[in-house]
C-alpha positions as CSV (number, residue, x, y, z in Angstrom):
1,M,4.6,-14.1,-0.1
2,M,7.4,-15.2,-2.4
3,N,6.3,-17.4,-5.3
4,T,8.9,-20.2,-5.7
5,S,7.8,-20.9,-9.3
6,I,9.3,-17.5,-10.4
7,K,13.0,-17.6,-11.2
8,D,15.1,-15.4,-8.8
9,A,16.7,-12.3,-10.2
10,Q,19.5,-10.1,-8.8
11,M,18.8,-6.6,-7.8
12,S,20.9,-4.1,-5.9
13,F,20.6,-0.5,-4.7
14,K,22.1,2.0,-2.4
15,T,20.5,3.1,0.8
16,N,21.4,5.1,3.8
17,K,23.1,3.5,6.8
18,R,20.1,3.7,9.1
19,I,17.8,1.8,6.7
20,K,20.5,-0.9,6.3
21,E,20.8,-1.2,10.1
22,R,17.0,-1.4,10.4
23,V,16.8,-4.2,7.8
24,E,19.7,-6.1,9.6
25,A,18.1,-5.7,13.0
26,L,14.7,-6.9,11.7
27,A,16.3,-9.9,10.0
28,V,18.0,-10.9,13.3
29,A,14.9,-10.3,15.4
30,T,12.7,-12.4,13.1
31,R,15.4,-15.0,12.3
32,R,15.0,-14.3,8.6
33,S,17.5,-13.3,6.0
34,K,18.0,-9.7,4.9
35,T,16.7,-10.8,1.5
36,F,13.5,-12.1,3.0
37,V,13.0,-8.8,4.9
38,L,13.6,-6.7,1.8
39,E,11.4,-8.9,-0.4
40,E,8.5,-8.6,2.1
41,A,9.0,-4.8,2.4
42,V,9.2,-4.3,-1.4
43,T,6.2,-6.5,-2.0
44,A,4.1,-4.7,0.6
45,Y,5.1,-1.3,-0.9
46,L,4.3,-2.4,-4.5
47,D,0.9,-4.0,-3.5
48,Y,-0.2,-0.9,-1.8
49,N,0.9,1.5,-4.5
50,E,-0.4,-0.6,-7.3
51,W,-3.8,-0.8,-5.5
52,Q,-3.7,3.0,-5.0
53,I,-2.9,3.8,-8.7
54,K,-5.5,1.3,-9.9
55,S,-8.2,2.9,-7.6
56,I,-7.3,6.4,-8.8
57,M,-7.5,5.3,-12.5
58,E,-10.9,3.7,-11.8
59,G,-12.1,6.9,-10.1
60,I,-11.0,9.0,-13.1
61,E,-12.9,6.6,-15.4
62,D,-16.0,6.8,-13.2
63,A,-15.8,10.6,-13.3
64,K,-15.4,10.7,-17.1
65,A,-18.4,8.4,-17.4
66,G,-20.5,10.6,-15.1
67,R,-20.6,8.0,-12.3
68,V,-20.2,10.5,-9.5
69,T,-22.1,11.5,-6.3
70,P,-23.1,15.1,-5.9
71,I,-21.3,16.8,-3.0
72,E,-24.7,17.8,-1.5
73,D,-25.5,14.1,-1.2
74,V,-22.2,13.3,0.4
75,I,-22.6,16.1,2.9
76,A,-26.1,15.0,3.8
77,E,-24.9,11.4,4.3
78,W,-22.1,12.6,6.6
79,E,-24.4,14.9,8.5
80,G,-26.8,11.9,9.1
81,E,-23.9,9.8,10.3
82,L,-22.9,12.6,12.7
83,E,-26.4,12.8,14.1
84,N,-26.2,9.0,15.0
85,C,-22.9,9.3,16.8
86,P,-22.9,9.0,20.5
87,D,-21.8,12.1,22.4
């Protein structure tokens, strides 16, 4: 969601014609501006990728600190889950 307390800044980039058409079509279909559609798309992309990078970095730190689960334990847990699955 756009935070109105943050000052707007100009940004521009080139994209292919198909992406431009998709943004325009979505803006029309949702009765939103192209800027709104692009801000929502960029925000969702950044949120997901920032979360992913943060999770990877935390996993690396856990591994360095020895906070890991032995593969045998993981396999045993999954095999137990499979046994409880309905046919």
